C-alpha positions as a printed Julia matrix, in Angstrom:
289×3 Matrix{Float64}:
  97.15  119.42  60.74
  96.21  120.07  57.21
  97.26  122.76  55.15
  94.57  123.23  52.9
  96.98  124.93  49.95
  98.61  121.19  49.99
  94.94  119.32  50.25
  93.46  117.68  47.44
  89.64  118.21  47.06
  88.84  114.52  47.1
  90.7   111.44  47.97
  93.39  110.31  45.57
  93.02  106.99  43.57
  93.3   104.09  45.46
  92.26  106.02  48.7
  88.86  105.3   50.61
  86.39  107.58  51.33
  88.09  108.66  54.65
  91.21  108.86  53.02
  92.79  106.04  54.14
  95.06  103.56  52.31
  96.8   100.22  52.92
 100.06  100.75  54.51
 101.39   98.04  52.51
 104.42   97.34  54.64
 106.06   95.02  52.41
 106.83   97.87  49.81
 109.33   99.48  52.11
 112.68   98.77  50.98
 115.85   97.88  53.22
 116.91  101.12  52.83
 113.68  102.58  54.08
 114.09  100.27  57.17
 117.45  101.09  57.8
 116.79  105.17  57.91
 113.99  104.13  60.42
 116.24  102.26  62.52
 118.97  105.08  62.3
 116.49  107.87  63.34
 114.9   105.48  66.08
 118.51  104.87  67.55
 119.59  108.14  67.37
 116.37  109.78  69.43
 116.21  106.69  71.7
 119.63  107.24  73.01
 119.17  111.2   73.14
 115.98  111.27  74.67
 116.21  109.81  78.18
 116.47  112.94  80.56
 114.95  114.94  78.06
 111.65  113.35  77.08
 108.42  113.35  79.49
 108.21  110.0   81.29
 104.98  109.26  79.45
 106.87  109.61  75.89
 109.76  107.24  77.33
 106.99  104.57  78.81
 105.07  104.89  75.49
 108.18  103.84  73.29
 107.81   99.99  74.32
 104.76  100.22  72.28
 106.97  100.72  69.14
 108.87   97.56  69.84
 107.21   95.4   67.64
 108.31   91.71  66.0
 109.45   93.05  62.96
 112.42   95.25  62.21
 112.43   98.55  60.93
 109.28  100.9   60.0
 106.4    99.44  62.38
 103.62   97.45  60.85
 100.53   99.56  61.57
  98.32   96.51  61.93
 100.66   94.89  64.48
 100.88   98.38  66.13
  97.44   99.12  66.21
  96.51   95.81  68.05
  99.01   96.91  70.57
  97.92  100.3   70.85
  94.11   99.55  70.9
  94.42   97.2   74.01
  96.27  100.05  75.62
  93.92  103.09  74.9
  91.47  102.24  72.2
  93.64  104.1   69.59
  94.58  102.65  66.28
  97.0   104.09  63.34
  95.87  104.19  60.01
  97.83  105.12  56.78
  97.12  108.12  54.61
  98.67  109.25  51.34
  99.92  112.66  52.83
  97.94  115.61  54.52
  94.51  115.38  54.71
  91.45  117.88  54.9
  90.5   119.27  58.41
  87.27  117.6   58.78
  88.83  114.31  57.83
  91.66  114.75  60.4
  89.37  115.5   63.3
  87.1   113.0   62.65
  89.61  110.24  62.75
  90.99  111.96  65.81
  87.71  112.09  67.42
  86.96  108.36  66.95
  91.03  107.41  68.29
  92.42  106.81  64.79
  95.55  108.52  64.12
  96.59  109.35  60.55
  99.89  108.88  59.53
 101.61  108.76  56.34
 103.1   105.75  54.9
 106.14  107.18  53.31
 109.78  107.72  54.83
 112.39  110.41  54.25
 115.41  109.74  52.41
 118.71  109.04  54.09
 119.84  112.59  53.11
 116.86  113.85  54.58
 117.6   112.62  58.32
 117.62  116.19  59.95
 114.74  117.91  58.41
 111.42  117.05  56.13
 108.77  119.88  55.62
 105.9   117.18  55.12
 105.59  114.77  58.24
 106.7   111.31  57.59
 106.32  108.03  59.08
 108.79  108.54  61.44
 107.4   112.02  62.33
 103.9   110.73  62.56
 104.61  107.28  64.36
 107.73  107.72  66.4
 106.7   111.2   67.35
 103.05  110.88  68.31
 102.5   107.11  68.88
 104.14  106.8   72.1
 102.12  109.45  73.83
  98.89  107.43  72.58
 100.03  104.89  74.93
  99.31  107.27  78.03
  95.5   106.99  78.87
  95.24  110.58  79.92
  96.94  112.0   76.69
  94.99  109.68  74.49
  91.89  111.15  76.13
  93.25  114.7   75.66
  93.81  114.04  71.7
  90.33  112.35  71.43
  88.87  115.42  73.08
  91.0   117.78  70.97
  89.23  116.01  67.76
  85.74  116.66  68.88
  86.89  120.1   69.43
  88.32  120.61  66.28
  85.03  119.56  64.53
  83.29  121.94  66.36
  85.72  124.72  65.74
  85.23  124.28  62.08
  81.54  124.93  62.58
  82.28  127.81  64.63
  85.02  129.26  62.09
  87.63  129.28  64.51
  89.95  126.6   63.25
  92.91  128.95  63.15
  92.58  129.66  67.04
  92.46  125.79  68.26
  95.07  124.78  65.49
  97.4   126.89  67.53
  96.6   124.82  70.68
  97.6   121.74  68.73
 100.71  123.34  67.4
 101.67  124.15  70.96
 100.97  121.21  72.85
 100.92  118.01  70.55
 103.65  119.22  68.24
 105.78  121.35  70.34
 104.73  121.06  73.96
 106.91  121.05  77.07
 105.83  119.7   80.52
 107.06  120.48  84.11
 108.13  117.25  85.7
 109.74  116.64  89.03
 113.18  116.58  87.45
 112.7   119.49  85.3
 111.5   120.33  82.12
 110.6   117.61  79.8
 109.64  117.29  76.12
 106.48  115.77  74.84
 105.6   117.36  71.46
 106.03  115.29  68.48
 107.82  118.09  66.27
 110.49  118.04  69.17
 110.79  114.53  70.48
 111.21  113.41  66.55
 113.96  115.95  65.73
 117.26  115.45  67.07
 118.37  119.17  66.94
 115.13  120.45  68.37
 115.16  117.91  70.99
 118.44  119.75  72.33
 117.46  123.05  71.63
 114.05  123.11  72.95
 115.55  122.39  76.62
 118.94  123.72  76.52
 119.12  126.89  74.47
 118.85  130.26  76.02
 117.29  131.7   73.0
 113.48  130.72  73.25
 110.91  131.84  75.83
 109.4   129.14  78.08
 105.95  130.16  79.42
 103.28  128.33  81.21
 100.61  127.17  79.15
  97.24  129.49  79.18
  94.57  128.05  76.99
  93.26  131.79  75.87
  97.18  132.99  75.2
  98.16  129.99  73.35
  95.3   130.16  71.05
  96.23  133.88  70.14
  99.8   133.2   69.43
 101.19  132.97  66.27
 103.37  130.03  65.35
 106.17  129.38  62.35
 106.25  125.89  60.6
 110.01  126.61  59.05
 112.19  126.66  62.12
 112.96  126.08  65.73
 110.3   127.76  68.03
 110.55  131.23  69.65
 108.24  130.17  72.2
 107.38  127.09  74.09
 104.46  126.77  76.32
 104.77  124.31  79.41
 102.11  122.37  81.23
 101.77  121.19  84.82
 100.69  117.92  83.93
  98.79  116.0   81.31
  95.83  115.61  83.74
  95.52  119.44  84.0
  95.66  119.5   80.4
  92.83  117.39  79.87
  90.76  119.09  82.12
  91.17  122.43  80.93
  90.26  121.12  77.51
  87.0   119.32  78.59
  86.08  122.11  81.2
  86.54  125.25  78.94
  83.79  126.2   77.06
  85.09  127.22  73.7
  82.93  129.13  72.1
  82.68  132.38  74.06
  86.46  132.07  74.05
  86.66  132.03  70.55
  84.02  135.08  70.26
  86.15  136.98  72.39
  89.69  136.37  70.35
  88.49  135.47  66.86
  89.04  139.25  65.65
  91.7   140.22  67.88
  95.35  140.16  66.39
  97.62  137.6   66.98
 100.26  137.77  69.41
 103.65  137.54  67.93
 105.73  134.16  68.27
 108.42  136.01  70.56
 106.28  137.99  72.42
 106.46  138.03  76.38
 103.16  139.6   78.0
 102.91  141.28  81.19
 100.65  138.56  82.88
 102.76  135.6   81.16
 104.36  133.28  83.69
 107.53  133.39  82.26
 109.66  130.17  83.4
 112.7   131.22  81.05
 112.89  134.56  79.37
 114.5   133.9   75.87
 117.47  135.97  74.46
 116.02  135.38  70.97
 119.98  135.44  69.9
 118.99  132.28  67.81
 116.09  134.22  65.72
 118.17  137.57  65.58
 121.08  135.52  64.18
 118.57  133.99  61.67
 117.34  137.15  60.56
 120.77  138.73  60.32
């Protein structure tokens, strides 16, 4: 999602009107590709038994003919045949209306730069590893691909209704930091988790965070933080149910109900929450101390 404090008012020089740019795959250095390969190998080894089955199946779409960072043209060819999505390069964060329009039309925007070797474990602005490794495998799943397109359409409507903050929370707690209950146990599918070596472990193993069944209204009222591990994760039963709720919910009256309500704190547990794991919040308290 775009952060307006870091987004230009118009596309930068060299970008198209829709903010897309050539990926220019040939400009990546050997070090760039080695960084991707290091990150990919580390996550691919860690994620079996942690990531959702849909994500693990989708990893195959990233195994292309060239080494290192995927070529977006080749990647898009494979992805389009599966779910109608493509991957387009952008120079960085883009305005919300641009972001949602691309998403509604099954174009996933991805930064074309990669972090430095000394930034393997954390980067504030999403790079090509977060955007492609984190997001694209889920776009190979037909149901999740439909959900993200529906979210894009909903984002354009939320802009018209002045309720972007509320809808952005749904993206954060599903697309970026979502968990799913599978027969074998809780699994991760959010891009912010699966692309992070440390949070891939924290989200499932640490006793600190709350893990709460997803309720659409509850999620859209809940604050989130971008600078640390999550204090609460929301859990879906299935991607089919997430898509059904998104399509069947009339968001306009829901926005009217919650738009002026105070935000629910990130660590709150409410009386009517379906709590799967009540967190100790020890991690957050230790950081605060």
